[in-house]
C-alpha positions as CSV (number, residue, x, y, z in Angstrom):
1,M,113.2,215.6,93.3
2,K,109.5,214.5,92.9
3,I,109.2,213.3,88.7
4,I,106.1,212.0,86.9
5,Q,106.1,209.7,84.4
6,L,103.4,209.6,81.6
7,T,103.5,206.7,78.7
8,D,101.6,205.7,75.9
9,I,99.2,208.4,75.9
10,H,98.2,207.3,72.1
11,L,96.6,210.7,71.5
12,P,94.5,210.4,68.3
13,E,94.4,213.3,65.4
14,G,90.7,212.8,65.4
15,G,88.4,210.3,63.7
16,E,90.1,206.9,64.9
17,D,88.5,204.1,66.1
18,T,89.8,203.8,69.8
19,M,87.8,201.3,71.5
20,G,85.1,203.6,72.5
21,I,88.0,205.1,74.7
22,D,87.9,209.1,75.2
23,I,91.7,209.3,75.1
24,P,91.7,213.0,75.0
25,A,89.7,213.0,78.3
26,N,92.1,211.0,79.8
27,F,94.9,212.7,78.8
28,S,93.7,215.9,80.5
29,K,92.5,214.1,83.5
30,V,95.9,213.0,83.9
31,L,97.4,216.4,83.3
32,E,94.9,218.0,86.0
33,A,95.9,214.9,88.6
34,I,99.7,215.6,88.1
35,E,99.3,219.6,88.7
36,R,97.9,218.8,92.2
37,E,100.8,216.3,92.3
38,G,103.0,219.5,92.2
39,P,106.1,217.7,90.6
40,D,109.6,219.2,89.4
41,H,110.1,217.3,86.5
42,L,107.5,215.2,84.1
43,V,109.3,212.5,81.5
44,L,107.2,211.0,78.8
45,T,108.5,207.8,77.8
46,G,106.8,207.2,74.5
47,D,104.0,206.5,72.1
48,L,102.9,210.2,72.3
49,C,100.9,209.2,68.9
50,Y,97.9,206.9,68.2
51,H,99.4,204.9,65.3
52,A,102.2,207.2,63.9
53,G,103.8,210.1,64.5
54,S,102.0,213.1,63.9
55,R,102.8,216.8,64.1
56,K,99.2,217.5,65.0
57,V,99.3,215.0,68.0
58,Y,103.0,216.2,68.9
59,E,102.0,220.2,68.6
60,V,98.4,219.6,71.1
61,I,100.8,217.6,73.3
62,K,103.6,220.1,73.5
63,L,101.1,223.2,74.1
64,K,99.5,221.5,76.9
65,L,102.7,220.9,78.7
66,D,103.8,224.4,77.9
67,I,101.0,225.9,79.6
68,M,101.2,223.4,83.0
69,G,104.8,225.0,83.1
70,I,106.6,222.2,84.9
71,P,109.8,221.4,83.0
72,Y,109.8,218.3,81.4
73,S,111.8,215.6,78.9
74,L,110.3,213.3,76.6
75,L,111.4,210.5,74.0
76,S,110.1,208.1,71.3
77,G,108.2,204.9,71.3
78,N,107.2,202.6,68.4
79,H,104.5,204.6,67.5
80,D,106.3,208.1,67.7
81,D,108.5,209.5,64.6
82,P,111.7,210.7,66.3
83,E,112.6,213.4,63.8
84,V,109.2,215.1,64.0
85,L,109.0,214.8,67.7
86,A,112.3,216.5,68.4
87,D,111.6,219.1,65.5
88,V,108.3,220.2,67.4
89,F,109.4,220.1,70.8
90,N,112.7,222.0,69.8
91,I,115.4,219.5,70.8
92,E,116.8,218.5,67.4
93,H,120.3,219.1,69.0
94,L,119.5,216.0,71.0
95,L,118.8,213.9,68.1
96,V,122.0,211.0,67.1
97,G,121.0,210.7,63.3
98,E,117.5,209.7,63.5
99,E,117.5,208.9,67.0
100,L,116.7,210.7,70.0
101,F,118.6,209.4,73.2
102,Y,120.3,211.9,75.3
103,K,121.6,212.2,79.0
104,R,120.2,214.9,81.1
105,K,120.8,215.8,85.1
106,L,117.5,215.0,87.1
107,G,117.8,216.4,91.0
108,G,121.7,216.2,90.8
109,K,121.6,212.6,88.9
110,T,122.0,211.7,85.5
111,A,119.7,210.2,83.5
112,L,119.9,208.5,80.5
113,F,117.2,208.7,77.9
114,L,117.1,206.0,75.1
115,E,115.4,205.4,71.9
116,T,113.7,202.3,70.9
117,S,111.3,203.2,68.6
118,R,112.3,200.9,66.0
119,G,111.9,198.0,68.3
120,F,115.9,197.9,69.6
121,V,118.4,199.5,70.5
122,S,120.7,200.2,67.7
123,D,124.5,199.4,67.8
124,E,125.5,203.2,67.7
125,Q,123.1,203.7,70.6
126,L,124.5,200.6,72.5
127,A,128.3,202.0,72.4
128,W,126.7,205.5,73.7
129,L,125.2,203.6,76.4
130,D,128.5,201.6,77.5
131,K,130.5,205.0,77.7
132,E,127.7,206.9,79.7
133,L,127.6,204.1,82.5
134,S,131.2,203.6,82.5
135,Q,131.2,207.4,83.9
136,L,128.4,206.9,86.1
137,R,128.6,206.4,90.1
138,G,126.2,205.1,92.2
139,T,122.9,203.7,90.6
140,A,122.1,204.2,87.3
141,L,118.8,205.7,86.3
142,I,117.3,204.8,82.8
143,F,114.2,206.0,81.1
144,M,113.0,204.1,77.9
145,H,109.5,202.7,76.0
146,H,110.3,198.9,75.8
147,P,111.4,196.8,78.8
148,P,114.6,195.3,78.9
149,L,113.1,192.0,80.6
150,M,110.3,189.9,79.7
151,A,107.2,190.7,81.8
152,G,105.3,188.1,81.8
153,V,102.5,189.5,79.8
154,P,102.1,187.0,77.1
155,H,100.6,189.1,74.0
156,M,103.7,191.5,74.3
157,D,105.9,189.3,75.3
158,N,105.5,187.2,72.4
159,N,104.8,190.1,69.8
160,Y,106.3,193.2,70.7
161,A,109.1,192.7,73.0
162,L,112.5,194.6,72.6
163,Q,114.6,192.8,69.8
164,N,118.2,192.9,70.9
165,M,117.1,192.5,74.7
166,E,120.1,190.2,75.6
167,E,122.7,192.6,74.3
168,V,120.9,195.3,76.3
169,Q,121.0,193.3,79.3
170,Q,124.6,192.1,79.1
171,L,125.5,195.7,79.0
172,L,123.4,196.7,81.9
173,F,124.2,193.4,84.0
174,S,127.9,194.4,83.5
175,Y,127.4,197.7,85.6
176,P,128.5,197.6,89.0
177,K,125.8,199.0,90.7
178,M,121.8,199.0,90.7
179,V,120.1,199.7,87.4
180,N,116.7,201.3,87.6
181,V,114.7,201.7,84.3
182,F,111.4,203.0,83.9
183,C,109.6,202.4,80.6
184,G,106.0,201.9,79.3
185,H,104.7,199.8,76.3
186,Y,103.5,197.2,78.0
187,H,100.3,198.6,79.2
188,V,100.8,197.0,82.5
189,D,102.2,198.0,86.5
190,K,104.7,195.6,86.6
191,I,108.3,195.4,89.0
192,L,110.7,193.2,87.2
193,C,113.8,192.2,89.1
194,L,116.6,190.4,87.6
195,N,120.5,190.7,88.9
196,N,121.6,194.5,89.6
197,L,118.5,195.4,87.0
198,V,115.1,196.7,88.4
199,V,112.5,197.7,85.5
200,H,109.4,199.7,86.4
201,I,106.8,199.2,84.0
202,T,104.7,202.1,84.1
203,P,100.6,201.6,83.1
204,S,99.2,203.6,80.0
205,V,97.2,206.7,80.0
206,Y,95.1,204.8,77.3
207,F,94.4,201.4,78.8
208,Q,95.3,198.6,80.5
209,I,96.2,194.9,79.3
210,D,94.9,191.9,80.9
211,W,98.6,189.9,81.5
212,R,96.7,186.8,82.8
213,V,95.4,185.6,79.6
214,P,97.4,184.4,76.7
215,G,95.9,186.6,73.9
216,F,95.0,190.5,73.7
217,R,92.5,191.6,76.4
218,I,91.8,194.9,78.3
219,D,91.8,194.5,82.0
220,H,90.6,197.9,82.7
221,K,90.1,201.3,81.0
222,R,91.6,203.6,84.1
223,P,94.4,205.6,83.2
224,A,97.6,206.0,85.3
225,Y,100.8,207.8,85.6
226,R,104.0,206.9,87.9
227,I,105.5,209.3,90.6
228,I,109.1,208.9,91.0
229,E,111.0,210.6,93.9
230,L,114.8,210.7,93.9
231,L,115.4,211.0,97.8
232,K,119.1,212.2,99.8
233,G,121.3,209.7,100.0
234,G,120.7,208.4,96.8
235,G,117.7,206.0,97.3
236,L,114.2,206.2,95.4
237,R,110.6,205.7,95.7
238,S,108.0,204.7,93.7
239,S,104.2,204.6,92.9
240,V,101.7,203.8,90.7
241,V,98.6,206.3,90.7
242,Y,95.0,205.1,88.9
243,V,93.1,208.4,87.6
């Protein structure tokens, strides 16, 4: 099964200062490239909106995705409103209170989708994750917005890291098999490994951050997406594509 992950689109309503970057054009170019890839499923891992959750932005994105006709899943980032997102995309049934977390079969494998729009994984969600992990067999597949490991990106690690990272790590480290996490948030391409945990940070549709400097600096402005191939026998292959 071929999955394509998009993250950190940051689509504006219009009129915002986007640092001279044409985000709608980036998004359109990425969608055109994705259509040529012919994936079986799309996963959008948060920050669909530029600053804050916007019904107008969600409606634009939904229209574009529905026209493509490729099945998709999505979750919230820190610039999203999970309740408005769920309402626009007709997935209110997946809300748990004000949070959007759920599981879904992808290519015969159970994928877990986590909610970190408030910058942490709630106690209720941690309990749910613990229960779901106990029912899995083989390598776990998780999608979330925030990376559950420090990434060596000073601007993000120091200011915008997952707040209860250690709690999440303890839970994931306790799983007896490998855990593959696909996330975004950091606007960078990184693979992080610790114990049984492999974290794939996917670059943004907006711009990429320079991880080699202590403060904020744009590295480059090429939008990107990630191809995730779930292979027979339980293997996985992943590549980042810049448009």
